[in-house]
N, CA and C atoms as a LAMMPS dump frame, in Angstrom:
ITEM: TIMESTEP
0
ITEM: NUMBER OF ATOMS
567
ITEM: BOX BOUNDS ff ff ff
-5.0000000000000000e+02 5.0000000000000000e+02
-5.0000000000000000e+02 5.0000000000000000e+02
-5.0000000000000000e+02 5.0000000000000000e+02
ITEM: ATOMS id mol type element x y z
1 1 1 N -11.561 26.077 0.231
2 1 2 C -11.651 25.34 1.394
3 1 3 C -11.989 23.872 1.223
4 2 1 N -11.367 22.956 1.921
5 2 2 C -11.523 21.482 1.847
6 2 3 C -12.914 21.08 2.378
7 3 1 N -13.793 20.471 1.521
8 3 2 C -15.102 19.942 1.979
9 3 3 C -14.98 18.585 2.321
10 4 1 N -14.204 17.68 1.59
11 4 2 C -14.124 16.293 1.846
12 4 3 C -12.833 15.715 1.307
13 5 1 N -12.48 14.619 1.666
14 5 2 C -11.31 13.857 1.235
15 5 3 C -11.71 12.554 0.505
16 6 1 N -10.945 12.162 -0.462
17 6 2 C -11.266 10.993 -1.223
18 6 3 C -9.99 10.024 -1.161
19 7 1 N -10.227 8.785 -0.674
20 7 2 C -9.213 7.795 -0.701
21 7 3 C -9.028 7.238 -2.094
22 8 1 N -7.76 7.272 -2.582
23 8 2 C -7.36 6.723 -3.838
24 8 3 C -6.383 5.474 -3.732
25 9 1 N -6.613 4.509 -4.524
26 9 2 C -5.556 3.368 -4.556
27 9 3 C -5.089 3.266 -5.983
28 10 1 N -3.859 3.328 -6.144
29 10 2 C -3.179 3.131 -7.484
30 10 3 C -2.195 1.988 -7.498
31 11 1 N -2.432 1.059 -8.349
32 11 2 C -1.701 -0.26 -8.492
33 11 3 C -1.046 -0.219 -9.822
34 12 1 N 0.296 -0.251 -9.869
35 12 2 C 1.025 -0.395 -11.15
36 12 3 C 1.171 -1.908 -11.51
37 13 1 N 0.291 -2.437 -12.172
38 13 2 C 0.333 -3.843 -12.523
39 13 3 C 1.132 -3.987 -13.843
40 14 1 N 1.667 -5.236 -14.127
41 14 2 C 2.406 -5.382 -15.385
42 14 3 C 1.668 -4.979 -16.596
43 15 1 N 0.403 -5.259 -16.684
44 15 2 C -0.357 -5.094 -17.89
45 15 3 C -1.01 -3.622 -18.003
46 16 1 N -1.163 -3.044 -16.889
47 16 2 C -1.737 -1.723 -16.817
48 16 3 C -1.71 -1.119 -15.456
49 17 1 N -2.188 0.184 -15.339
50 17 2 C -2.174 0.807 -13.997
51 17 3 C -3.69 0.715 -13.59
52 18 1 N -3.94 0.236 -12.441
53 18 2 C -5.289 0.125 -11.868
54 18 3 C -5.545 1.323 -10.934
55 19 1 N -6.507 2.058 -11.159
56 19 2 C -6.952 3.277 -10.356
57 19 3 C -8.223 3.104 -9.686
58 20 1 N -8.271 3.11 -8.348
59 20 2 C -9.576 2.946 -7.662
60 20 3 C -9.821 3.941 -6.655
61 21 1 N -11.051 4.415 -6.418
62 21 2 C -11.428 5.342 -5.341
63 21 3 C -12.444 4.759 -4.444
64 22 1 N -12.423 5.104 -3.203
65 22 2 C -13.356 4.537 -2.199
66 22 3 C -14.74 5.317 -2.366
67 23 1 N -15.736 4.751 -2.97
68 23 2 C -16.928 5.455 -3.18
69 23 3 C -17.987 4.523 -3.898
70 24 1 N -19.224 4.903 -3.971
71 24 2 C -20.202 4.147 -4.552
72 24 3 C -20.706 4.758 -5.855
73 25 1 N -20.198 5.916 -6.096
74 25 2 C -20.662 6.583 -7.427
75 25 3 C -19.899 6.012 -8.655
76 26 1 N -20.101 6.694 -9.696
77 26 2 C -19.39 6.194 -10.902
78 26 3 C -17.967 6.568 -11.034
79 27 1 N -17.448 6.508 -12.15
80 27 2 C -15.916 6.721 -12.25
81 27 3 C -15.735 8.226 -11.904
82 28 1 N -14.49 8.401 -11.339
83 28 2 C -13.998 9.735 -11.04
84 28 3 C -12.832 10.097 -11.943
85 29 1 N -12.946 11.243 -12.646
86 29 2 C -11.915 11.695 -13.576
87 29 3 C -11.131 12.779 -12.845
88 30 1 N -9.799 12.617 -12.637
89 30 2 C -9.012 13.578 -11.987
90 30 3 C -8.609 14.671 -13.088
91 31 1 N -7.84 15.737 -12.524
92 31 2 C -7.59 16.831 -13.407
93 31 3 C -6.614 16.514 -14.52
94 32 1 N -5.848 15.342 -14.483
95 32 2 C -5.006 14.9 -15.604
96 32 3 C -5.695 14.058 -16.576
97 33 1 N -7.062 13.806 -16.365
98 33 2 C -7.732 12.95 -17.243
99 33 3 C -7.77 11.475 -16.978
100 34 1 N -7.111 11.005 -15.876
101 34 2 C -7.088 9.612 -15.355
102 34 3 C -8.424 9.251 -14.801
103 35 1 N -8.873 8.127 -15.202
104 35 2 C -10.128 7.541 -14.733
105 35 3 C -9.957 6.646 -13.504
106 36 1 N -10.511 7.02 -12.412
107 36 2 C -10.451 6.179 -11.159
108 36 3 C -11.842 5.538 -11.087
109 37 1 N -11.895 4.151 -10.955
110 37 2 C -13.058 3.369 -10.835
111 37 3 C -13.511 3.308 -9.413
112 38 1 N -14.761 3.193 -9.102
113 38 2 C -15.282 3.173 -7.821
114 38 3 C -15.18 1.66 -7.253
115 39 1 N -14.817 1.75 -5.898
116 39 2 C -14.762 0.322 -5.219
117 39 3 C -15.277 0.703 -3.764
118 40 1 N -15.398 -0.297 -2.912
119 40 2 C -15.817 0.026 -1.485
120 40 3 C -14.847 -0.663 -0.738
121 41 1 N -14.212 0.068 0.202
122 41 2 C -13.31 -0.521 1.238
123 41 3 C -14.2 -0.927 2.427
124 42 1 N -13.776 -1.86 3.181
125 42 2 C -14.558 -2.395 4.374
126 42 3 C -14.503 -1.247 5.504
127 43 1 N -15.208 -1.529 6.458
128 43 2 C -15.353 -0.702 7.602
129 43 3 C -14.038 -0.493 8.338
130 44 1 N -13.333 -1.502 8.472
131 44 2 C -12.008 -1.576 9.17
132 44 3 C -10.781 -1.002 8.32
133 45 1 N -11.118 -0.624 7.145
134 45 2 C -10.066 -0.247 6.221
135 45 3 C -9.408 0.956 6.722
136 46 1 N -10.028 1.973 7.267
137 46 2 C -9.487 3.125 7.706
138 46 3 C -8.515 2.944 8.905
139 47 1 N -8.814 1.96 9.786
140 47 2 C -7.873 1.633 10.858
141 47 3 C -6.666 0.934 10.349
142 48 1 N -6.85 0.121 9.29
143 48 2 C -5.604 -0.572 8.691
144 48 3 C -4.783 0.476 7.996
145 49 1 N -5.346 1.357 7.26
146 49 2 C -4.596 2.431 6.556
147 49 3 C -3.856 3.315 7.508
148 50 1 N -4.598 3.784 8.598
149 50 2 C -3.895 4.581 9.583
150 50 3 C -2.739 3.879 10.258
151 51 1 N -2.877 2.632 10.566
152 51 2 C -1.708 1.834 11.159
153 51 3 C -0.547 1.63 10.19
154 52 1 N -0.859 1.514 8.864
155 52 2 C 0.156 1.368 7.91
156 52 3 C 0.905 2.779 7.658
157 53 1 N 0.205 3.716 7.572
158 53 2 C 0.707 5.081 7.352
159 53 3 C 1.72 5.439 8.55
160 54 1 N 1.239 5.03 9.747
161 54 2 C 2.086 5.401 10.917
162 54 3 C 3.206 4.31 11.206
163 55 1 N 3.369 3.462 10.308
164 55 2 C 4.344 2.334 10.455
165 55 3 C 4.092 1.547 11.705
166 56 1 N 2.822 1.379 12.162
167 56 2 C 2.489 0.548 13.292
168 56 3 C 2.261 -0.877 12.951
169 57 1 N 2.053 -1.188 11.52
170 57 2 C 1.854 -2.496 11.071
171 57 3 C 2.861 -2.715 9.834
172 58 1 N 3.228 -4.022 9.729
173 58 2 C 4.257 -4.382 8.697
174 58 3 C 3.576 -4.511 7.311
175 59 1 N 2.135 -4.831 7.397
176 59 2 C 1.462 -5.019 6.112
177 59 3 C 0.15 -4.255 6.117
178 60 1 N -0.283 -3.971 4.99
179 60 2 C -1.541 -3.339 4.755
180 60 3 C -2.481 -4.301 4.158
181 61 1 N -3.661 -4.695 4.797
182 61 2 C -4.538 -5.515 4.13
183 61 3 C -5.924 -4.8 3.873
184 62 1 N -6.256 -4.78 2.568
185 62 2 C -7.43 -4.121 2.223
186 62 3 C -8.354 -5.012 1.397
187 63 1 N -9.687 -4.905 1.772
188 63 2 C -10.644 -5.697 1.029
189 63 3 C -11.345 -4.673 0.088
190 64 1 N -11.231 -4.929 -1.208
191 64 2 C -11.787 -4.084 -2.207
192 64 3 C -13.049 -4.834 -2.748
193 65 1 N -14.12 -4.184 -2.635
194 65 2 C -15.372 -4.785 -3.046
195 65 3 C -16.043 -4.006 -4.139
196 66 1 N -16.858 -4.603 -4.943
197 66 2 C -17.594 -3.855 -5.934
198 66 3 C -16.832 -3.476 -7.192
199 67 1 N -15.682 -4.266 -7.503
200 67 2 C -14.809 -3.939 -8.589
201 67 3 C -15.527 -4.393 -9.859
202 68 1 N -15.547 -3.582 -10.925
203 68 2 C -16.271 -4.061 -12.1
204 68 3 C -15.646 -5.315 -12.653
205 69 1 N -16.337 -6.223 -13.549
206 69 2 C -15.897 -7.4 -13.941
207 69 3 C -14.649 -7.243 -14.881
208 70 1 N -14.613 -6.219 -15.771
209 70 2 C -13.514 -5.998 -16.59
210 70 3 C -12.207 -5.873 -15.822
211 71 1 N -12.191 -5.043 -14.795
212 71 2 C -10.923 -4.723 -14.019
213 71 3 C -10.641 -6.039 -13.287
214 72 1 N -11.691 -6.692 -12.711
215 72 2 C -11.36 -7.961 -11.875
216 72 3 C -10.612 -8.929 -12.892
217 73 1 N -11.241 -9.027 -14.085
218 73 2 C -10.596 -10.024 -15.071
219 73 3 C -9.219 -9.684 -15.381
220 74 1 N -8.929 -8.377 -15.53
221 74 2 C -7.581 -7.966 -15.857
222 74 3 C -6.494 -8.276 -14.704
223 75 1 N -7.032 -8.077 -13.456
224 75 2 C -6.238 -8.383 -12.304
225 75 3 C -6.025 -9.85 -12.19
226 76 1 N -7.064 -10.66 -12.438
227 76 2 C -6.917 -12.081 -12.374
228 76 3 C -5.921 -12.668 -13.589
229 77 1 N -5.946 -12.078 -14.648
230 77 2 C -5.03 -12.476 -15.628
231 77 3 C -3.61 -12.197 -15.303
232 78 1 N -3.247 -11.068 -14.734
233 78 2 C -1.901 -10.779 -14.196
234 78 3 C -1.603 -11.771 -13.054
235 79 1 N -2.497 -11.958 -12.201
236 79 2 C -2.285 -12.878 -11.067
237 79 3 C -2.022 -14.363 -11.55
238 80 1 N -2.84 -14.759 -12.542
239 80 2 C -2.559 -16.187 -12.998
240 80 3 C -1.251 -16.376 -13.8
241 81 1 N -0.783 -15.179 -14.443
242 81 2 C 0.485 -15.325 -15.079
243 81 3 C 1.679 -15.231 -14.115
244 82 1 N 1.373 -14.962 -12.848
245 82 2 C 2.498 -14.927 -11.874
246 82 3 C 3.317 -13.627 -11.779
247 83 1 N 2.661 -12.609 -12.433
248 83 2 C 3.515 -11.327 -12.469
249 83 3 C 3.081 -10.216 -11.544
250 84 1 N 2.07 -10.51 -10.777
251 84 2 C 1.459 -9.432 -9.92
252 84 3 C 2.217 -9.179 -8.561
253 85 1 N 2.828 -10.258 -8.096
254 85 2 C 3.528 -10.112 -6.766
255 85 3 C 4.741 -9.097 -6.922
256 86 1 N 4.845 -8.091 -6.04
257 86 2 C 5.907 -7.169 -6.09
258 86 3 C 5.398 -5.907 -6.959
259 87 1 N 4.209 -5.86 -7.396
260 87 2 C 3.723 -4.628 -8.074
261 87 3 C 3.553 -3.521 -7.061
262 88 1 N 3.867 -2.294 -7.421
263 88 2 C 3.734 -1.071 -6.549
264 88 3 C 2.288 -0.814 -6.268
265 89 1 N 2.046 -0.545 -5.078
266 89 2 C 0.7 -0.16 -4.534
267 89 3 C 0.896 1.161 -3.79
268 90 1 N -0.022 2.177 -4.169
269 90 2 C 0.05 3.434 -3.576
270 90 3 C -1.23 3.755 -3.095
271 91 1 N -1.273 4.374 -1.781
272 91 2 C -2.508 4.922 -1.246
273 91 3 C -2.357 6.41 -1.237
274 92 1 N -3.288 7.109 -1.677
275 92 2 C -3.281 8.635 -1.925
276 92 3 C -4.473 9.256 -1.232
277 93 1 N -4.377 10.41 -0.796
278 93 2 C -5.627 11.139 -0.269
279 93 3 C -5.75 12.418 -1.136
280 94 1 N -6.945 12.623 -1.648
281 94 2 C -7.272 13.759 -2.532
282 94 3 C -8.291 14.656 -1.798
283 95 1 N -7.875 15.934 -1.718
284 95 2 C -8.769 16.959 -1.1
285 95 3 C -9.811 17.376 -2.212
286 96 1 N -11.031 17.575 -1.769
287 96 2 C -12.074 17.982 -2.622
288 96 3 C -12.844 19.245 -2.152
289 97 1 N -13.287 20.016 -3.082
290 97 2 C -14.116 21.268 -2.842
291 97 3 C -15.536 20.883 -2.568
292 98 1 N -16.348 21.997 -2.366
293 98 2 C -17.83 21.66 -2.213
294 98 3 C -18.387 21.119 -3.424
295 99 1 N -18.034 21.394 -4.626
296 99 2 C -18.58 20.771 -5.848
297 99 3 C -17.988 19.381 -6.133
298 100 1 N -17.148 18.745 -5.275
299 100 2 C -16.403 17.548 -5.363
300 100 3 C -15.459 17.479 -6.515
301 101 1 N -14.8 18.77 -6.62
302 101 2 C -13.787 18.892 -7.645
303 101 3 C -12.389 18.731 -6.906
304 102 1 N -11.437 18.015 -7.47
305 102 2 C -10.073 17.917 -6.797
306 102 3 C -9.378 19.237 -6.597
307 103 1 N -8.808 19.343 -5.393
308 103 2 C -8.022 20.64 -5.004
309 103 3 C -6.592 20.223 -4.987
310 104 1 N -5.885 20.629 -6.047
311 104 2 C -4.449 20.263 -6.079
312 104 3 C -4.249 18.788 -6.458
313 105 1 N -2.965 18.338 -6.218
314 105 2 C -2.653 16.892 -6.619
315 105 3 C -2.803 16.044 -5.369
316 106 1 N -3.221 14.732 -5.522
317 106 2 C -3.282 13.942 -4.316
318 106 3 C -1.991 13.713 -3.677
319 107 1 N -2.081 13.52 -2.38
320 107 2 C -0.873 13.259 -1.599
321 107 3 C -0.572 11.781 -1.281
322 108 1 N 0.499 11.214 -1.692
323 108 2 C 0.932 9.84 -1.479
324 108 3 C 1.042 9.71 0.096
325 109 1 N 0.247 8.742 0.665
326 109 2 C 0.315 8.543 2.102
327 109 3 C 1.013 7.109 2.41
328 110 1 N 0.967 6.193 1.493
329 110 2 C 1.546 4.883 1.734
330 110 3 C 1.975 4.269 0.343
331 111 1 N 3.236 3.716 0.377
332 111 2 C 3.688 2.965 -0.832
333 111 3 C 4.181 1.666 -0.311
334 112 1 N 3.824 0.684 -1.013
335 112 2 C 4.258 -0.703 -0.688
336 112 3 C 4.292 -1.618 -1.947
337 113 1 N 4.465 -2.826 -1.725
338 113 2 C 4.548 -3.808 -2.766
339 113 3 C 3.509 -4.871 -2.552
340 114 1 N 2.82 -5.404 -3.509
341 114 2 C 1.801 -6.435 -3.412
342 114 3 C 2.467 -7.757 -3.017
343 115 1 N 2.057 -8.338 -1.974
344 115 2 C 2.616 -9.642 -1.57
345 115 3 C 1.745 -10.78 -1.803
346 116 1 N 0.332 -10.523 -1.871
347 116 2 C -0.65 -11.56 -2.073
348 116 3 C -1.92 -11.034 -2.496
349 117 1 N -2.796 -11.626 -3.272
350 117 2 C -4.139 -11.313 -3.671
351 117 3 C -4.969 -12.451 -3.337
352 118 1 N -6.305 -12.249 -2.872
353 118 2 C -7.163 -13.219 -2.581
354 118 3 C -8.423 -12.831 -3.397
355 119 1 N -8.937 -13.742 -4.267
356 119 2 C -10.112 -13.409 -5.018
357 119 3 C -11.3 -14.048 -4.57
358 120 1 N -12.494 -13.41 -4.641
359 120 2 C -13.753 -14.172 -4.331
360 120 3 C -14.841 -13.369 -5.122
361 121 1 N -15.653 -14.185 -5.84
362 121 2 C -16.783 -13.633 -6.481
363 121 3 C -18.133 -14.241 -5.934
364 122 1 N -19.161 -13.357 -6.023
365 122 2 C -20.388 -13.697 -5.588
366 122 3 C -21.506 -13.051 -6.313
367 123 1 N -22.735 -13.404 -6.17
368 123 2 C -23.899 -12.764 -6.887
369 123 3 C -24.703 -11.98 -5.931
370 124 1 N -25.076 -10.732 -6.418
371 124 2 C -26.064 -9.964 -5.606
372 124 3 C -27.047 -9.297 -6.608
373 125 1 N -28.168 -9.644 -6.338
374 125 2 C -29.308 -9.01 -7.187
375 125 3 C -29.123 -9.357 -8.705
376 126 1 N -28.628 -10.588 -8.887
377 126 2 C -28.49 -11.07 -10.243
378 126 3 C -27.214 -10.538 -10.946
379 127 1 N -26.356 -9.823 -10.245
380 127 2 C -25.057 -9.392 -10.777
381 127 3 C -23.945 -10 -10.098
382 128 1 N -22.805 -10.136 -10.832
383 128 2 C -21.637 -10.743 -10.26
384 128 3 C -20.878 -9.619 -9.536
385 129 1 N -20.478 -9.864 -8.248
386 129 2 C -19.773 -8.951 -7.482
387 129 3 C -18.419 -9.558 -7.144
388 130 1 N -17.414 -8.879 -7.5
389 130 2 C -15.954 -9.354 -7.264
390 130 3 C -15.455 -8.654 -6.067
391 131 1 N -14.697 -9.427 -5.299
392 131 2 C -14.063 -8.842 -4.153
393 131 3 C -12.592 -9.324 -4.159
394 132 1 N -11.637 -8.351 -3.954
395 132 2 C -10.2 -8.727 -4.065
396 132 3 C -9.59 -8.247 -2.657
397 133 1 N -8.977 -9.142 -1.973
398 133 2 C -8.23 -8.911 -0.796
399 133 3 C -6.801 -8.617 -1.135
400 134 1 N -6.304 -7.521 -0.958
401 134 2 C -4.882 -7.071 -1.225
402 134 3 C -4.093 -7.033 -0.013
403 135 1 N -2.986 -7.739 -0.029
404 135 2 C -2.08 -7.757 1.014
405 135 3 C -0.771 -7.068 0.543
406 136 1 N -0.48 -5.991 1.285
407 136 2 C 0.691 -5.116 0.681
408 136 3 C 1.737 -5.072 1.846
409 137 1 N 3.025 -5.151 1.437
410 137 2 C 4.089 -4.997 2.469
411 137 3 C 4.754 -3.714 2.133
412 138 1 N 5.308 -3.182 3.34
413 138 2 C 6.1 -1.88 3.273
414 138 3 C 7.477 -2.16 3.508
415 139 1 N 8.273 -1.137 3.541
416 139 2 C 9.685 -1.32 3.852
417 139 3 C 10.075 -1.848 5.184
418 140 1 N 9.123 -1.794 6.112
419 140 2 C 9.482 -2.265 7.496
420 140 3 C 9.336 -3.75 7.591
421 141 1 N 8.621 -4.367 6.608
422 141 2 C 8.502 -5.773 6.673
423 141 3 C 9.805 -6.584 6.608
424 142 1 N 10.74 -5.946 5.882
425 142 2 C 12.106 -6.614 5.785
426 142 3 C 12.873 -6.468 7.014
427 143 1 N 12.381 -5.801 8.014
428 143 2 C 13.236 -5.591 9.269
429 143 3 C 12.901 -6.738 10.204
430 144 1 N 12.117 -7.623 9.849
431 144 2 C 11.883 -8.841 10.841
432 144 3 C 13.106 -9.746 10.721
433 145 1 N 13.365 -10.389 11.833
434 145 2 C 14.484 -11.325 12.074
435 145 3 C 14.182 -12.407 13.044
436 146 1 N 14.957 -13.455 12.917
437 146 2 C 14.663 -14.613 13.848
438 146 3 C 15.073 -14.214 15.288
439 147 1 N 14.558 -14.928 16.171
440 147 2 C 14.804 -14.81 17.602
441 147 3 C 16.311 -14.947 17.945
442 148 1 N 16.857 -13.84 18.509
443 148 2 C 18.261 -13.849 18.932
444 148 3 C 19.175 -13.285 17.906
445 149 1 N 18.724 -13.064 16.752
446 149 2 C 19.551 -12.442 15.681
447 149 3 C 19.839 -10.943 15.819
448 150 1 N 20.834 -10.41 15.194
449 150 2 C 21.16 -8.968 15.273
450 150 3 C 21.003 -8.455 13.905
451 151 1 N 20.57 -7.19 13.655
452 151 2 C 20.55 -6.577 12.491
453 151 3 C 21.894 -6.192 11.985
454 152 1 N 22.11 -6.437 10.673
455 152 2 C 23.428 -5.995 10.092
456 152 3 C 23.209 -4.768 9.303
457 153 1 N 24.006 -3.814 9.351
458 153 2 C 23.911 -2.567 8.693
459 153 3 C 23.986 -2.85 7.126
460 154 1 N 24.845 -3.611 6.689
461 154 2 C 25.081 -3.912 5.258
462 154 3 C 23.869 -4.723 4.773
463 155 1 N 23.284 -5.631 5.504
464 155 2 C 22.135 -6.351 5.027
465 155 3 C 20.923 -5.448 4.934
466 156 1 N 20.802 -4.535 5.981
467 156 2 C 19.588 -3.705 5.971
468 156 3 C 19.611 -2.745 4.891
469 157 1 N 20.752 -2.227 4.563
470 157 2 C 20.844 -1.226 3.393
471 157 3 C 20.544 -2.035 2.107
472 158 1 N 21.05 -3.31 2.006
473 158 2 C 20.66 -4 0.691
474 158 3 C 19.145 -4.346 0.701
475 159 1 N 18.58 -4.61 1.713
476 159 2 C 16.99 -4.816 1.809
477 159 3 C 16.376 -3.566 1.324
478 160 1 N 16.758 -2.433 1.914
479 160 2 C 16.075 -1.185 1.547
480 160 3 C 16.317 -0.812 0.161
481 161 1 N 17.448 -1.241 -0.498
482 161 2 C 17.646 -0.916 -1.889
483 161 3 C 16.702 -1.741 -2.648
484 162 1 N 16.443 -2.918 -2.326
485 162 2 C 15.484 -3.843 -3.031
486 162 3 C 14.071 -3.262 -3.051
487 163 1 N 13.689 -2.802 -1.786
488 163 2 C 12.259 -2.533 -1.58
489 163 3 C 11.976 -1.027 -2.08
490 164 1 N 13.084 -0.203 -2.101
491 164 2 C 12.842 1.239 -2.341
492 164 3 C 14.077 1.669 -3.281
493 165 1 N 14.14 1.233 -4.492
494 165 2 C 15.339 1.443 -5.315
495 165 3 C 15.653 2.905 -5.513
496 166 1 N 14.675 3.745 -5.544
497 166 2 C 15.009 5.205 -5.839
498 166 3 C 15.25 5.97 -4.544
499 167 1 N 14.977 5.415 -3.359
500 167 2 C 15.15 6.064 -2.084
501 167 3 C 16.603 6.068 -1.479
502 168 1 N 16.857 6.778 -0.489
503 168 2 C 18.181 6.69 0.259
504 168 3 C 18.301 5.399 1.029
505 169 1 N 19.482 4.875 1.127
506 169 2 C 19.574 3.669 1.897
507 169 3 C 19.026 3.839 3.313
508 170 1 N 18.506 2.734 3.776
509 170 2 C 17.976 2.749 5.217
510 170 3 C 19.168 2.783 6.162
511 171 1 N 19.103 3.771 7.032
512 171 2 C 20.206 3.983 8.065
513 171 3 C 19.859 3.447 9.426
514 172 1 N 18.792 2.543 9.457
515 172 2 C 18.276 2.145 10.732
516 172 3 C 19.332 1.381 11.494
517 173 1 N 20.142 0.612 10.958
518 173 2 C 21.137 -0.183 11.637
519 173 3 C 22.616 0.33 11.553
520 174 1 N 22.752 1.562 11.177
521 174 2 C 24.001 2.16 10.974
522 174 3 C 24.994 2.091 12.114
523 175 1 N 24.417 2.315 13.376
524 175 2 C 25.247 2.238 14.598
525 175 3 C 25.351 0.944 15.297
526 176 1 N 24.738 -0.013 14.625
527 176 2 C 24.854 -1.432 15.293
528 176 3 C 26.299 -1.925 15.551
529 177 1 N 27.174 -1.759 14.477
530 177 2 C 28.59 -2.214 14.737
531 177 3 C 29.227 -1.408 15.843
532 178 1 N 28.948 -0.165 16.072
533 178 2 C 29.503 0.635 17.065
534 178 3 C 29.09 0.201 18.411
535 179 1 N 27.884 -0.24 18.555
536 179 2 C 27.327 -0.689 19.804
537 179 3 C 27.731 -2.115 20.222
538 180 1 N 28.033 -2.947 19.197
539 180 2 C 28.383 -4.332 19.472
540 180 3 C 29.529 -4.554 20.462
541 181 1 N 30.545 -3.829 20.382
542 181 2 C 31.661 -3.918 21.294
543 181 3 C 31.767 -2.818 22.422
544 182 1 N 30.668 -2.085 22.508
545 182 2 C 30.766 -1.023 23.459
546 182 3 C 30.559 -1.552 24.997
547 183 1 N 31.459 -1.021 25.883
548 183 2 C 31.338 -1.308 27.253
549 183 3 C 30.61 -0.111 27.979
550 184 1 N 29.611 -0.438 28.708
551 184 2 C 28.937 0.599 29.479
552 184 3 C 29.445 0.616 30.881
553 185 1 N 30.045 1.747 31.252
554 185 2 C 30.62 1.984 32.626
555 185 3 C 29.612 2.697 33.509
556 186 1 N 29.386 2.067 34.587
557 186 2 C 28.395 2.651 35.58
558 186 3 C 29.179 3.579 36.425
559 187 1 N 28.518 4.627 36.852
560 187 2 C 29.276 5.616 37.668
561 187 3 C 29.67 4.967 39.128
562 188 1 N 30.774 5.404 39.622
563 188 2 C 31.289 4.876 40.873
564 188 3 C 30.995 5.909 41.882
565 189 1 N 30.016 5.856 42.721
566 189 2 C 29.619 6.924 43.561
567 189 3 C 30.131 6.585 45.015
């Protein structure tokens, strides 16, 4: 029986894979032996996550606080080298039993690409506290267009191929060419 859920964030950076879980405890080791480091998501993070999962928002903005200095320095190094933009970001949900052991594999709920990072450091109780704001775009971000423009099926499939190379082509605009020259006839009563 599921006792609780754990929110996990996995970021595939150029130098390493960053694994974070929303909590204040120590590191969490999953059943595959991967170590997930604790961080704290802000109070409005669940609302942002829900809107991103339901495709109600084009971007996911998360404020990750309490990241250890080594992890923060690694992320900063990749950011300074200009290689972090476009890195894959995944949000997962892990079911836990009463003893806080994982039940099965975590379920991927959101996948996107990092668009921007904002770093801020502060001191609390004599310790350095790093905070990173992560702005992640999903595949729906590319569907934006200028006022008065029309989606092109070919362009949309090309955009979806860039954003999700292993996925099926986006069929969102497949019928646009059919509707462009269509004449609607009203009933003659």
